[in-house]
FILO-246409 format. One record per residue: x, y, z of N, C-alpha, C, CB in turn; residue in three letters. Coordinates in pm, whole numbers, plus 50000, padded with zeros to 5 digits. Glycine has a CB too. Example, Ala and Ser with C-alpha at 12.3 -4.5 7.8 and 13.67 -1.06 7.14 Angstrom:
residues 2
513194943150780512304955050780513204967050780511314955350905ALA512854977550708513674989450714512905000350787514084994050572SER
//
This chain:
residues 426
509760805636041510790803435940511920795036001511350817035885MET512250783935939513320775435989514670782135961513260761435923THR515750777636028517070783436002517480782335854518110776436088PRO517200771035790517570769535649516730778535560517420755035605LEU515460780235596514610789435520515120803735533513140788435568GLU515530807535653516110820835673517370822335587516440823235822PHE518200811935590519440812235512519150814635364520210799035529ASP518230807035308517940808335166517260821535132517080796935120GLN516540827235228515850839835203516770851935218514670841135297ARG517770851035308518500863135344520020862235326518210866435485HIS520610850335327522070849135322522510845535180522580838535423LEU523430853435128523900851634990525180843534991524130865434921TRP525130831834933526280822834930527120825234804525820808134936HIS528380820834804529250823434688528740816734560530670818634717PRO528780824534452528410819534319527050812634322529480809834267TYR526090819434383524760813634401523700823134347524490810434549THR522710817634281521560825134232520550826534347520910818034109ASN520300838834392519390840634506517960837134470519460854934556VAL517630837134342516280833434300516120818234306515990838534156VAL517180811134270517190796434278518470792334351517120789834134LYS518490793634483519740792334557520350778434560519530796734694PRO519590768334525520160754834525520240748934664521530755034463GLY520640736334674520650729434803521780734434893520790714434782PRO521520734435022522510738735121522440729535242522280753535163THR523580724735288523640716835410523900726135529524730705935401PHE523270723235640523500730735763524510722935848522160733135842ARG525700728535866526780721835938526690725136086528170725835882VAL526720714736169526600716436314527970717836380525840704736375ARG528920709636336530250710036394531220703236298530280703336533GLU532490704836325533510698636238534690694336323533970708436127ALA535320683536282536500678636352537260669336258536120671436485GLU538570670536259539390661936174539100664336028539170647436208GLY538950653635951538730654735807537260655935771539320642835737ALA536370656835870534930656335843534190667735912534350643035888SER532970670135863532040678635936530720671335951531840692235863PHE529940675536050528680668936084527530678336058528680664136231THR526510673335989525330681435959524360681536076524630676235833LEU523350690036066522410691636176521620678936206521460702736146ASP521510669936109520780657336133521710645936175520020653336007ASP522990649136198523930639036242524730632536131523210628536316GLY524410635536006525160629935894526600635235897524490633435760THR527560626335882528970630135884529530628935742529780621135983ARG530130639535693530680639835558532170642935561529940650135471LEU532950635435487534370638635472534490651235387535170626635408ILE535310660435430535490673035358536540671035248535920684435455ASP536100665935135537000663335023537540675734957536310655134921GLY537060687334998537500700034941538490707435031536300708934914MET538770701935150539520709435251538940723435267541030710235214SER537610724135259536900736935267537560747535178536860741935412SER537510744535047538130752834943539630754134966537480766834940TRP540250742134991541690740034976542540745535090542150746234850TRP541920749235201542700755735306542900747335431542050768435343CYS542060737235454542030730035581543040718535580540600724635609MET544340721835580545370711635567545360701335679546720718135561LEU545250706135802545430697535919544110692935978546230704736024HIS543040694735904541730690735953541030701736030541860678536039GLY539740699936047538930709736119539230709236269537440707136093HIS539170720936329539280722336474540520715336528538030716836543ARG541620717236457542870711036502543250716736639544010713236399ASN543490708436738543710713536874544960722036888543800702036970PRO545980719536807547200727636816546920741936767548350721236734HIS546120743036661545810756336606544780763436693545300755236462ILE543710756436730542690763036814543270766836950541470753836833THR544190758737001544840762137127545660774837116545720750737173GLY546350776337004547150788436982546250800736972548000787036856ALA545110799236905544170810436893543590814137029543040807036794ILE543200804037107542630806637240543640813837329542180793337306HIS544890809037326545910815237410546150829737369547230807237402ALA546170832137239546390845737191545190854737223546650845737039GLN544000849037217542780856637245542810862537386541550847937228LEU543390855237480543450859837618544500870637640543720848237709ASP545420872437541546490882237557546280894637470547830875937524ARG546050892137340545990903337246545230899037121547430908237209LEU543900900937117543130897036999543470905336876541650898337028PRO543680918336896544030926736782544620939936828542790929236694HIS545500945136747546030958536763546450963336625547230959036866VAL546310976036598546690981136467548190978736444546350996236454MET548570977236317549960974436284550720987236247550030964336168PHE550000998236241550641011036212551411016136333549611021336168GLY552751015936326553571020736437553671011136553553041033436486GLY553020999536545553040989536651553400975936591551670988836724LEU553900966936674554150953236629553890943936747555600951436574THR554050930836725553810921136832554530908236799552280918536853HIS554730899936898555520887836882554950878036779555650880837014ASP553630875736776553130866336675553500870236532551630865236685PRO553450883136500553820887636365555300885436339553450902436346ALA556120888536439557580887136423557950872336410558330893536542ILE557420864136499557780849936499557280843036372557200842936623GLU556080846536326555590840936201556480845136085554130845336175LEU556880857736083557760862435977559060854735972558060877035995GLY559630851736088560860843836093560640829836034561370842636238GLN559500823836063559190810636010559020811035858557920805136076MET558340821435809558130822535665559450824335590557190834135635LEU560350832335645561640834335579562440821435572562440845035651LEU562260812735671563000800135674562510790235570562900793935811ASP561280791835519560720781635432560480786335289559430776835489MET560480799235264560190804535130561490807435055559340817435141THR561420810334925562630813334848563500823834916562260817934708PRO564820821534913565750829434993565740844334960567130824134976ALA565440847734836565490861834796564320869934851565520863034646SER563280863234895562070870234941562220873735087560810861534918LEU562640885935115563010890135249562020900035313564360896335245GLN561010904135238560060914035290558650908035289560100927135206ARG557930909635401556630903235419555580913835446556670892935534ILE554510913535368553380922635389552170913935421553110931735263PHE551670914935544550530906735586549220912535532550480905835740TYR548320903535489547060907435425545880900135489547100904535272CYS544680904035448543460898235504543070885035438542330908135493ASP543330883835308542860872135232543730870435108541360873635193SER543570859135040544370856534921544140866634811544070842934870GLY542890870234788542580879834684543240893334713541070881534671SER543240897334840543900909834878545410908634859543560913635024VAL545960896734882547400894734860547770897434715547810880534901ALA546890893534622547120896234480547020911134452546130888434392VAL546010917634511545880932134497547160939134543544650937334578GLU547680934934658548900940734713550070938434619549200934934851VAL550180926534564551270923434472551240932434350551210908734429ALA550050934534296549920942834177550220957434208548520941534117MET549780962034325550110975634366551610977134389549340979334493LYS552240967034447553690967434465554400968934331554180954634536MET553970961134233554620961534102554490975234038554030950834009ALA553290980834042553080994033982553871004734056551580997633981VAL553841004234190554551014534266556061013134250554171013834414GLN556561000834239557990998834214558391005134081558340983834214PHE557601002433977557941008033846557911023233850556961002733739GLN556911028833917556811043433928558011049134004555491047434000HIS558371042534115559451047534199560811046534132559471039934329ALA560961037434038562251035433972562301041733834562561020633961THR561391051133809561471059033687560681054033569562851060033647GLY559721045233593558911039833483557421041333515559261024833456HIS556911053533529555511055433566554541050433460555251069933591PRO555011048533338554131043533232553831028633249554771045933095GLU554601021633330554401007233349553321004833455555741000433392ARG552091003833410550951002333499550070990233465550111014833496GLN550430982833364549590971733316550240958333348549340973033164LYS549500947633320549980934333353549750924633236549280929033480PHE550620914633232550430903533141550200891033226551670901733044VAL549350882233178549060869833249548690859133147547920871833352THR548500847033194548160836033103546670833033112548980823433136ILE546120828433003544700825132998544380813233090544280821932854LYS543130812433128542620801933218543100803633361543020788333167SER543660815033394544100817433531542990822833619545260827033531GLY543210822033749542280827633847543100833133963541250816833897TYR542790845534003543580852134107542740859034213544500862034045HIS541430856534215540610862134320539440870334268541450870534410GLY538570874234360537320880834326537340895934343536220875234409ASP538390901434402538440915834419538780922534286539470919734528THR538650935734282538540942734153539760941234064538290957134177TRP540940944934115542130944234030542510929734003543310951734095LYS542340921134102542640906934082541780901133970542410899134212ALA540530905533959539660900533852540220903833714538260906433867MET540950914833703541430919033571542450909433513542030932933579SER543070901033598544030891133547543470876933555545340891933624VAL542160875733581541480862933564541080861433417540230861833658CYS540930849233372540630847033231539410855233188540390832033204ASP539550863633083538470872833047537310866532971539030883832965PRO537510854632918536480848432835535830836432902537060844132703ASP536640826932945536090814733004535990815433155536930802832964THR536650825133217536620826233361535300831433412537730835233408GLY535150830933545533880834833606533670849933606533810829533747MET534680857633568534560872133574534380878633437535760877833642HIS534070870733335533920876533202532780886733198533660865433099HIS531830885533290530700894933295531180909233317529720890833406LEU532330910833385532840924033419533900928933321533400923833558PHE534020922033211535090924833116535120939533074534940916132994LYS533960945533047533930959333002534260969433109532600962332946GLY534080965633236534320974933346535750974033400533340972333458ALA536380962633380537720960533435538790966533345537980945633454LEU539940969233404541100973433326541440962433226542310976533419ALA541840966433108542170956833003543630952833016541880962732861VAL543890940333047545250935333061545620926732939545400927233192GLU546860922432933547350914532821547340899732859548770919032779THR546710891632777546630877232802547380869432694545170872632808PHE548150859532737548820850532644548290836432670550390851132661VAL548430827332573547920813632594548570807032715548170805032469PRO547820798332782548400791032894549500781932842547310782932969LYS550500778632923551590769932878551050756832821552550767132993PRO551320753832694550690742232631551310728732667550730743832485PRO552540728932717553210716232749552900712732895554760717232726ILE552330701132914551870697033046553010691833133550800686433034ARG552800692133262553740686233356553910671333323553260688133502LEU555160667033311555440653033279555690650433132554310644633324GLY555270659533043555560658232902556970663032872554530665932818GLN557520658932757558830663732715558760678332674559360655132600ASP559730686032719559790700032684560210701832538560770707432777TRP559620711532472559940714732333560560728632331558670714032240ILE561730730032273562420742932274561820753032178563870740932241GLU561090748532078560490757631981559480766732050559810749731868ASP559740779932052558860789232122557480790132062559480802932123GLU557340786431937556010786331876555150775131934556120784931724ALA555800764931990555070753432044555030753132197555690740831993GLN555960759932262555990759232408555320771132476557410758132456ASN554780780432398554040791632453554870803932484553370787432575GLY556190802632482557040813932518557120824432407558420809032552LEU556850820332284556840829932174555770840632196556620822832040GLY554590836432240553510845932266553860855132382552190838532296ALA554510849632485554920858032597555990868032554555440849332713LEU556960863332476558010872332428557400883832347559030864532343ARG556470880632260555840890932177555080900932264554880884432075GLU554390895932366553640904932455554580914432528552820896832556ALA555700909232575556660917632647557320927732555557710908932714LEU557590923732431558270932632337557360943632284558810924832222GLU556070940832275555150950432212554340958532313554200943032120THR554530955832443553790963232546554780969232647552770953932619ASN555320980832618556300987032708555700992232838557000998232638PRO554390991232851553720996332971553450985533075552421003032934ASN554100973933064553830962833156554650964333284554160949433088LEU553970962833398554640963333528555010949333576553740970133631ALA554160939333548554410926033601553730915133521553940925333743GLY554230902833541553670890733482553140882333597554750882833397PHE551830880533601551150873733712550700859833666549930882033763VAL551010849433743550520836233708550590826833827551310830433590LEU549830815933819549880805233916550950795333870548480798133932GLU551980792933948553040783933903552620769233906554270785833989PRO552870762333797552680747833781551220743533776553360740633894ILE550390748233868548990743933876548060755833862548710736434009VAL547220755633758546120765233750544940759233825545740768533600GLN544450766233927543400760734011542030761833950543410767334142GLY541310772533983539940774233937539850775233786539330786533999THR540960778333720540970778833574540920765233506542190786033528GLY540850754433582540710741233520541570730333579541010742333379GLY542220732733692543070722533754544070716933650542200711033812MET544770726233586545680722933476547110723333528545490732733356TYR547900712733499549280711933545550210713933424549560698233615PHE551150723233435552010725933319553500725033354551700739733262TYR554340725233251555760722433261556520733633331556350720133122HIS557390730333428558120740733502559130748433417558840734533617PRO559550742833304560520749933219559940763033169560940741233100GLU558620763633154557980776033111558310787333210556450774133099TYR558280784133339558540794233441560000798633438558180788833578LEU560890789233419562320792433415562610802233302563160779633398LYS562080799533184562360808233071561550821233078562060800932940GLN560380820733141559610833033163560370842533255558220829833224ALA561080837033352561910845133443562930853133362562620836233547ARG563610846533270564630853333189564000864033100565390843333105ALA562850861133043562180870832957561740883133038560970864432886LEU561210880833156560790892133240561990900833277560090886933368CYS563090894633312564290902133347564760910633230565400892733392ASP564720904933110565200912032991564340924032958565260902632872ALA563090924133001562160934832964561730943333084560940929032898HIS562390941733198562100950233312560740947933375562200964233273GLY560220935833364558900932333415559050923333539558050925133306VAL558310926233644558380918233765557600905133748557850926133886LEU558140894333804557500881233798556760878833929558540869933771LEU555460876833920554600875234038553990861234037553470886134041ILE554270853434142553700840034156552540840334256554790829934201PHE551400835634213550230834034299550230819534348548900837634223ASP550730817534471550780804034530549720802534639552180801234587GLU548650809934627547610809434730547020795334740546500819534698ILE546820788734626546270775034626547350764434638545470772734500ALA548540767134584549560756634575550520756434693550350758334449THR550540766934774551510767834881551280758034995551520781434935GLY552360755535070552340747535192552060732735165551300752935287PHE552720727535061552760713035040551710707134950552670706535165GLY550780714934901549650709234827550080701834701548680720134790ARG551140706134634551570699834509552570688534530552180710134418THR552920685734656553990676134684555310683034706554110666234571GLY555420695534669556530704334703556000714234806557130711734575LYS556870719734891556390729434988555740741234918557540734135078LEU556380745734809555810755834721556030751334578556430769934747PHE555090754534490555220750534350556460756634286553970754434271ALA556910767934340558140774234294559300764234294558480786234382THR559260754534386560360745034401560440734934287560220737734531GLU559480734934196559620726934074560660733133981558260725534002PHE561080745334011562030752633927563270756334008561380765333867THR564250762333940565420767534010565450782834007566710761933948ASN564290788933984564180803433981563280808134096563630808333844ILE563320821134122562490826834228561740838834173563350830834351GLU560500840834217559730852334170560180865134240558240850134192PRO559760876434186559980889134254558980891234365559900900634154ASP557780886134345556710887534443555970874134454555730899134402ILE555630870334576554960857634602553720860134688555910847534672LEU552580854734644551320856034718550990842834786550160860334623CYS550720843334916550360831534994549060833935069551490827835092LEU548290823435092547030824735164546460810935192546030833235085GLY545140809835189544400797335211544960789135327544420789035085LYS545910780035298546390770635399547350776935499547070759035332ALA547640789735486548590796335576548210794335722548660811235545LEU546940794935756546480792735893545870778935912545470803435932THR546110770035819545490756835827543980757635812545830750335959GLY543490768535753542060770035728541240774535848541530757135679GLY541880779035953541140782236076540710796836086541970778836194HIS541350805736010540990819836013541570826335888541500826936145ILE540870836135833541310842435710542620850035731540240851835655SER543580847635640544890854235652545670851635524545680849235777PHE546590860535491547420858935373548640867835387546630862435243ALA549550866635292550680875835290551220876935149551780871235387CYS551890888135125552590890534999554050892835033551990902834921THR554930884834972556360885835000557080891034876556930872035043MET558150898534901558930903534788560390904434828558400917434743THR561230907834730562660908634755563080922934792563440903834632ASN564340924334832564840937434872564840947334756566240936234928ASP565070942434634565110951534519563780958734503565460943934390ARG562670951334513561350957434498561040966234618560280946534482VAL561250961034738560910968634858561720981434869561130960034982ALA563020980534845563870992334856563661001834739565340988234864GLU563290996334622562951004934510561761013834543562640996734386GLY560761007934609559601015734653560011025634761558481006434705ILE560821021034856561211029434968562081041334929561931021335068GLY562871039634824563781050434782563151059934681565031044534723ASN561941056934637561251065634542560181073834611560641057434429GLY559491081734532558391089734588557081081834580558261103234512ALA556231081834682556361089334809557161082034915554991092434864PRO557741070434881558551063034977557781052235049559141072335076GLY556621055635103555811045835175554991037735074554871052735279VAL554791024935103553931016635019552491019935052554221001335039PHE551701022634950550371028234969549311017334992549981036734850MET549431010235104548431000235139548530997735289548630986935057HIS547410995735357547450993235500546120988835556547901005435572GLY545810975635550544510970635599544340972535750544370955935565PRO543120974635791542820976235934543280964136015541310978335953THR543020952335963543350940136037544670933935992542240930036022PHE545550942135938546870937335895547630931336013547700948935832MET548180919235993548960912136096548150909436221550200920136132ALA546870906736205546020903536320546690892736406544610898836273ASN546880895136535547590885636619546960871636625547690891036758PRO545630870936622544980857736622545350849936497543460859236631LEU545350856736382545690850136256547170846336254545370859336138ALA548020855136304549450851836309549700839736398550250863936361CYS549020839136511549170827636601548690814736535548390829936732ALA547580815536464547070803836392548050799336285545700806836329ALA548610808936212549560805636106550820799236162549920818136026ALA551320804636271552490798536336552210783936372552880806536464LYS551060781536432550710767936472550570758736351549400767936552ALA549990763936242549840755836121551190752136062549000763336018SER552110761636059553440758836003554210749036092554240771835987LEU553980749836223554590739936314554070726036283554300743536461GLU552770724936256552180711936225552720706136095550670713036218LEU552970714835997553540709935871554800701935898553850721635777LEU555660707335982556920700536012556700688236100557880710136081ALA555870689736203555660678636296554990666636229554800683236414GLN554070669236138553300658436074553980652535952551950663536035ASN555160657835916555890652935799555030653835674556370638435822ASN554780666135630553880668535518554330661335391553770683335491TRP555660659535374556130652535253555590638335248557670652335249GLN555650631435361555140617735365553620617535349555530610935497ALA552950627235410551500627935397551070629435252550950639535480GLN551640639235182551220641835044551670630634950551780655134995THR552830624734976553290613634891552350601734903554730609434929ALA551900599035025550970587835046549620590634980550790585235196SER549120602834997547840606534935547940605634783547430620834976ILE549030610734727549190610434582549210596134528550490617634542GLU549990587434591550090573634544548740566534552551140565834626ALA548010568734660546720562034676545700567334576546200564034819GLN545660580334556544710585934459545030581434317544720601234467LEU546300580834281546680576134147546170561934124548210576534129ARG546370553534224545960539534210544450538134206546530531234325ASP543760544734296542330542534309541500549734203541880547034445GLU542050560334142541300567434038541640562433897541590582334046LEU542570553233887542950548033755541760542533676543990537133772ALA540780535733738539640530533660538850541333587538710523033751PRO538930553833633538180564533566538660566833423538300577533646ALA539900563233395540450565133260539700556833156541930561433257ARG539050546133200538340537433107536900541833081538340523333161ASP536430552033153535060556733133534990565533008534560564533258LEU534050562932918534000570632792533730585432811532940564832702PRO533080589032921532750603132945533900610933010531520604133032GLN535000604133041536140610433108537190614533005536760600733212VAL537620627233013538630632432921540040630332974538400647132895ALA540220631133106541570630033162541470627633312542410642733132ASP542500621533366542650619833511544030624933549542450604633555VAL544090634433644545360640433683545510640133835545460655033630ARG546710636633880547000636534023548370642734045546950622034081VAL548460651834141549740658034177549690661334326550030670834092LEU550550655034404550540657434547549170654934605550990671734578GLY548630664934673547300663634733546210669434646547270670234867GLY546340667834513545340672734417545000661234323545860685234338ILE543720658534304543300648434207542100653634129542940635034278ALA542130651633998541110657033909540640646333812541640669233833VAL539340644833800538750637333688538100647833598537690626333738ILE538690649933483538140659533387537170652433295539270666433305GLU535950657433289534910651133209534880656833067533550652933276MET534180650232980533990655132842532930666132837533580643432749GLN532190667832947531080677232950531080684733083529730669832929HIS530310695233091530190702633216529450694433321529460716033193SER529800696633446529170689333556528470699233650530220680833634VAL527510694333724526690702733809527080701333955525210699333790SER527450712634018527750712334162526510708834242528300726034208ALA525350713634199524110710534270523790695634264522950718534212ASP524030689534147523790675134133524740667434224523970670733986HIS525990671534227526970664934313526590666434459528370670534289ALA526070678134494525630680734631524590670534675525060695034643HIS523690667334586522630657834618523120643634640521620657934510GLY524330640634593524890627234609525790625934731525670623434485LEU526020636934801526970636734912526560627035023527130650634968ALA525280626835055524830617835162525030603235123523340620435195ARG524920600334994525120586534948526580582334957524620584934804ASP527480591534922528900588134918529590590435051529600596134809THR529020598935136529660602335262530800612135247530160590035328GLY530870618735130531970627935100531390640635039533010621335003VAL531860652135086531420664735027532420669034919531270675735135TYR531930669834796532720674334681531930685334611533060662534583LEU532630694634550531940705434479532640707434344531940718734564ARG532210700134240532840701334109532580715034047532340690334016PRO533370718333946533130730533869533570728033725533870742733931PHE532930735133633533280733433492533120719033450534710738033466GLY534200713233400534200699033361534970690533461534800697333222ARG535300696233577536220689733669535560684833797537320699133703ASN535710671933823535370666033951536690663834021534540652433935ILE536890670234134538230670134191538180669634344539010682434145TYR539350666934401539510667334546540850673434581539380653134606THR540870680634693542100684834760541910681334906542400700434739MET542110668834944541740664435079542670669935186541740649235086PRO542190670535311543080674035422544250664335429542310674135556PRO545420669335466546620660835473546490649935579547840669335502PHE545620652035676545520642535788544570630935758545050649835914ILE544040630235637543120619335601543800605735619542630620935456CYS543040596335670543520582635679543400575935542542720574635787THR544000564235528543880556835402542430553335374544740544135405GLN541680550035478540260546835460539490559135410539650541635592ASP539790570735465539110582935421539470586435277539460594635514GLU540730584535240541120587035100540400577335007542660585735083ILE540250564835049539530555134966538070559234948539590541135029SER537460564535053536080569235041535990581234946535520572935178LYS536990590034952537020601434860537180596634717538160611134896ILE538080587134694538260581434560536970575234508539380570934561SER536310567634593535060561234553534000571634519534540551934665ALA533980582734594533020593334566533310600134432533040603734677ALA534590602434402534960608234275534520599334159536470610734269LEU534770586434171534370576934068532860576434053534920563034099LEU532170576934165530690576634161530160588934088530110575934305HIS530720600434117530290612634049530610612233901530930624834114LEU531770606533866532150605733725531180597033646533550600133711ALA530600587133711529630578433646528230584333647529610564833714GLU527940592833749526560597633767526290611233705526240598233913ALA527310619533691527080633233647527150634533495528090642633713LEU
//
């Protein structure tokens, strides 16, 4: 049995049918913006390996930090113990995130960060005299992870978790913000989506929090919406005692052209979820941040302690990787990197607007999307990767890229050409 045959027979890949597993490339090594297959084929990673590999594969600054930490302290439990990587990373995070977010809870992955955020919201409400507030409101077409509670706030109909609809807790969904980023704001709540949110908050006194991806909905369709929605949602949540939770797992650390999508607004969430690019894609890690009001509300209520504690919480290797990644953000001038990528993608993808099968072309920071009139096949796109020299994995009707920030202009041009080729071929 060859290695690939073993893989297809025994290893279960994400969102894959084990009966018909589809094509799989065997990756031998990776460096910079590309990875190399077992036959020597080199492919540009147009996905940043699911949006996390900001500084490229095997970045020497990050791998060096991991190696150095490995020789000192690979892991120690965080219960009753601490270590310098966790403390130093926390100091860096406080310097770059919204000022009100002063408490940091380290997590294993982005999906777990959402679970933690939802547990924080429920426990805060319970601790402050509102034990009935155990439910959540969210917007349709959202995606917040594959773990159990996180699935309950993913889109129940069009999302990938509709199969579990009957088993999951029933949450409240309102339409996604209808006014797109760049369009003129309309104050009429019947047209801007806030009327539905207001009604949900007024008619559901059991809501603990409002969970959403700010500005950019990722897996829900790569949809960009108006920041005014968030500003007015903040006021509505405050008026109804509901915590505002921002899932910035995909948008954080410069991906939208802002350090955080929150910066498109002048408001701050009660709870913020970060992950993916936190370690530059080198090791799984995430965090959930909150303000003193939430943290102290939990601490001053019964039972006082927050009821969550992962085994690998604040893993020193992950903390060291995250510190190194955040250092690179500053050293590499991420603003210039994303501005250059955005301008080049806008220019080079413009011809896609003239294709009859294309519904829309959207670019924001280091995100570019060609939305088709029809569904596209990831397997079909996979088969074209060797021809284009770029690895892309479309979903739904979207052919998209989130390239590593370190891509050269030539590499971005190859990614653009691959997107256009897929738009014509799929």
